[in-house]
C-alpha positions, 0 to 999 in steps of 0.5 A, spaced: 320 193 117 324 199 117 325 198 109 317 197 108 315 203 112 320 207 109 318 205 102 310 206 103 311 212 108 310 218 103 303 214 101 301 213 108 302 220 110 298 223 104 292 219 107 286 222 111 287 217 116 292 211 116 294 206 121 301 202 120 301 195 123 307 191 125 308 184 127 312 182 132 312 176 137 311 175 144 318 174 144 318 182 143 316 182 151 320 176 154 327 173 153 326 166 152 331 160 150 325 157 146 326 162 141 333 164 141 337 170 142 337 173 135 330 172 134 328 175 141 333 181 139 329 182 132 322 182 135 325 187 141 327 191 135 320 191 131 317 193 138 322 199 139 321 201 132 314 201 132 313 205 139 318 210 137 315 211 130 308 212 134 311 218 138 314 221 132 307 220 128 303 223 134 308 229 134 308 230 126 303 226 123 297 225 128 292 222 123 297 216 123 297 211 128 302 205 129 300 198 132 305 193 134 302 186 134 305 181 139 302 174 137 304 168 142 308 162 141 306 158 135 310 151 133 314 152 127 320 150 125 323 156 128 321 153 135 323 146 133 330 148 131 331 152 137 329 146 141 334 142 138 339 147 140 337 148 147 334 142 148 338 140 154 336 146 158 330 148 155 325 145 159 329 147 165 329 154 163 322 156 160 315 153 161 314 155 154 318 149 152 312 145 151 307 150 150 304 153 144 299 153 138 300 148 132 300 152 126 293 150 124 290 152 131 293 159 130 290 159 123 283 157 127 283 163 131 
């Protein structure tokens, strides 16, 4: 996210009006064993980077907006692998253990 923003930022600020959209996850708001600590930390980082970039853009480049999207849980291999690792504890610790959209359900949204 940071490298991509850095690479395209000169072109973005040259536009009359622009919006940067970063994709995080609901894990950027809530820690959960369903996603694991490394995944959660990376999504917190995307959220924090986006919020700070917005503050800087408002001051120096007010024509540039920054958004961060936080999709909910989608059943992918990341979730399946986390379930195997944390299976003995997952359903006890988080209600998210058995929830989430299938990939096809997410595509249909």
